[in-house]
C-alpha positions in Angstrom: 60.2 -14.6 53.8 58.6 -14.0 50.4 58.6 -17.2 48.2 59.3 -15.2 45.2 62.0 -12.4 45.7 61.3 -9.1 43.8 63.4 -8.8 40.7 65.9 -5.9 41.2 66.6 -3.1 38.7 70.2 -3.0 39.6 72.8 -4.3 42.0 72.2 -1.6 44.6 68.5 -2.7 44.5 69.5 -6.2 45.0 71.8 -5.6 47.8 69.3 -3.3 49.6 66.7 -6.2 49.4 69.3 -8.6 50.8 70.1 -6.3 53.7 66.2 -6.6 54.6 66.4 -10.4 54.4 66.4 -12.7 57.4 65.9 -16.4 58.1 65.0 -17.7 61.6 65.7 -21.3 60.8 67.2 -23.7 58.3 64.0 -24.3 56.6 63.7 -20.5 55.8 67.3 -20.3 54.7 66.9 -23.1 52.1 63.5 -21.7 51.0 65.3 -18.5 50.3 68.2 -20.2 48.7 65.9 -22.1 46.3 63.9 -18.9 45.2 67.1 -16.9 44.7 68.9 -19.8 42.7 65.8 -20.5 40.3 66.5 -20.1 36.7 64.0 -17.4 36.2 65.7 -15.2 38.8 69.3 -15.9 37.7 68.3 -15.3 34.2 67.0 -11.8 35.2 70.3 -10.9 36.9 72.2 -12.1 33.9 70.0 -10.5 31.1 68.7 -7.4 32.7 71.6 -6.3 35.1 75.0 -7.7 34.2 75.0 -8.0 30.4 73.5 -4.5 29.8 76.2 -3.2 32.2 79.0 -5.0 30.2 77.6 -3.4 27.1 77.9 0.0 28.5 81.5 -0.9 29.6 82.5 -1.9 26.0 80.6 1.1 24.6 82.3 3.4 26.9 85.8 2.0 26.4 85.4 1.9 22.6 84.3 5.6 22.5 87.0 6.7 24.7 89.7 4.7 22.7 88.6 6.3 19.5 88.7 9.8 21.1 92.0 9.6 23.1 94.2 7.2 21.0 92.6 6.6 17.5 91.7 3.7 15.2 92.4 0.1 15.7 95.9 0.2 14.4 97.2 2.7 16.9 99.9 1.2 19.1 99.3 1.1 23.0 103.0 0.9 24.1 103.9 3.4 26.8 100.1 4.7 26.6 99.5 3.8 30.4 98.1 7.2 31.4 95.8 7.3 28.3 94.7 3.6 29.0 93.8 4.4 32.6 91.7 7.2 31.4 89.9 5.0 28.8 89.4 2.2 31.2 88.3 4.5 33.8 85.6 6.0 31.6 84.3 2.6 30.5 84.1 1.5 34.2 82.2 4.7 35.3 79.6 3.8 32.3 79.6 0.1 33.7 78.8 1.2 37.3 76.3 3.9 36.2 74.2 0.9 35.0 74.9 -1.8 37.4 75.7 0.1 40.7 74.7 3.9 40.5 75.3 4.3 44.1 79.0 3.6 43.7 79.2 6.5 41.1 77.3 8.7 43.4 79.8 8.0 46.2 82.6 8.8 43.8 81.3 12.0 42.9 80.5 13.0 46.4 84.1 12.3 47.2 85.5 14.6 44.6 87.7 11.9 42.9 89.9 12.8 39.9 89.8 10.8 36.7 92.9 9.1 38.0 91.5 8.3 41.3 88.3 7.1 39.7 90.3 4.5 37.6 92.1 3.3 40.8 88.7 3.0 42.8 86.5 1.5 39.9 89.1 -0.9 38.8 89.5 -2.3 42.3 85.7 -2.4 42.8 85.2 -4.0 39.5 87.8 -6.9 40.4 86.2 -7.4 43.6 82.6 -7.5 42.1 83.7 -9.9 39.4 85.8 -12.2 41.7 89.0 -11.4 39.8 92.1 -12.3 42.0 90.4 -14.7 44.1 90.8 -18.5 43.9 87.3 -19.0 42.6 87.8 -16.3 40.2 90.8 -18.2 38.8 88.8 -21.3 38.5 86.2 -19.4 36.5 88.9 -17.8 34.2 88.1 -14.3 35.4 90.9 -11.7 34.6 91.6 -8.4 36.2 90.2 -5.4 34.3 93.7 -3.9 34.9 95.1 -6.3 32.2 93.8 -3.8 29.7 95.8 -1.2 31.0 98.9 -3.6 31.1 98.7 -3.8 27.3 100.8 -0.4 27.5 103.6 -2.9 28.2 103.2 -4.8 25.0 105.1 -3.5 21.9 102.5 -5.3 19.6 99.3 -4.2 21.3 97.1 -2.0 19.5 93.5 -0.4 20.0 92.0 -3.2 18.2 93.7 -5.8 20.3 92.3 -3.9 23.5 88.9 -4.0 22.2 89.0 -7.6 21.4 90.5 -8.5 24.9 87.8 -6.6 26.6 85.1 -8.6 24.6 86.6 -11.8 25.3 86.8 -10.9 29.1 83.2 -10.2 29.5 81.5 -13.4 29.6 83.7 -14.5 32.4 83.1 -11.2 34.2 79.4 -11.8 34.0 79.8 -15.2 35.5 82.0 -13.9 38.1 79.7 -11.2 39.2 76.8 -13.8 39.4 78.8 -16.0 41.6 79.8 -13.0 43.9 75.9 -12.1 44.5 75.1 -15.7 45.0 78.0 -16.0 47.5 76.7 -12.9 49.4 73.2 -14.3 49.3 74.3 -17.6 50.7 76.3 -15.9 53.5 73.4 -13.8 54.4 71.2 -16.9 54.9 73.5 -19.5 56.1 76.4 -17.6 57.6 75.4 -17.9 61.3 75.3 -21.8 61.1 78.2 -24.2 61.7 78.8 -26.8 59.1 77.9 -29.7 61.6 74.4 -27.9 62.2 73.5 -27.9 58.5 74.8 -31.6 58.2 72.6 -32.7 61.1 69.6 -31.0 59.2 70.4 -32.6 56.1 71.0 -36.3 57.3 67.5 -37.4 57.9 66.4 -35.7 54.6 69.2 -37.5 52.7 68.3 -40.8 54.3 64.7 -40.3 53.4 65.7 -40.0 49.9 67.5 -43.3 49.8 71.0 -42.0 50.6 73.4 -42.6 53.5 76.5 -40.8 54.5 79.6 -42.6 53.6 81.9 -40.6 55.8 80.2 -38.9 58.7 83.1 -37.0 59.8 83.9 -35.5 56.4 80.3 -34.9 56.1 80.2 -32.7 59.3 83.2 -30.9 58.3 82.2 -30.0 54.8 82.0 -26.3 53.7 78.7 -24.9 52.9 79.2 -25.3 49.2 79.5 -29.0 50.0 76.2 -29.0 51.9 74.4 -27.2 49.0 75.8 -29.8 46.6 74.7 -32.6 48.9 71.2 -31.2 49.1 71.1 -31.4 45.4 71.7 -35.2 45.9 68.3 -35.7 47.3 66.4 -33.0 45.4 67.9 -34.0 41.9 69.5 -37.4 42.5 73.0 -36.2 41.9 76.1 -37.9 43.1 78.3 -36.6 45.8 81.6 -38.0 47.3 80.2 -38.2 50.8 77.0 -40.0 49.8 76.0 -43.6 48.5 72.7 -45.1 47.7 71.8 -47.4 50.5 71.6 -50.6 48.3 75.1 -49.8 46.8 76.8 -49.5 50.1 75.5 -52.9 51.3 77.0 -54.6 48.2 
């Protein structure tokens, strides 16, 4: 297990690296997790993969809007077919940047423009956590909301551009969380929560904490376990933990 993961050039590169990674024990799993979640690495994913791809998405949609529909004051009502074409073109630009393997697959399957919209919009929503409980908490909206503007009597080209721009930061966050979840699953997915709890308990105790509810601790999901580990690494609070001296009061 490398201490410092290679910085990928796109998401295909990252996922290919992930497929090759493995951990033989929890020490290695946490070591990989620490390397992946370092600010330097996460900043690279944000600044050099996801944000540039969002720029391509916006640029592609904007150019196609002006070509297919017109200026900012053009109404969108009943323009469902045109909007699918516009958003589909933008999504193709996005995936050319972030996941070129997806575009290559679409071309090899001979998809029409309409089919490409259906495929890319579904893939994009999955990629950004749209439609999931986590995505809802993050405020991630479906890319298909842009096409739904065809139902709005007041919607214009200008409104669509603004709506897309306002979505983009949440979409970047959703995509980052998605790859973080995939990384966690790769390195911790084969362990039961109680195994991770047993691994963490002596480390927490050594840092001056004790488990307040051992049953809840053992049943905690992986997200809980990682947050509890923050407690002894960064002295953060967690509902299952108390400082030893505090519990004795």
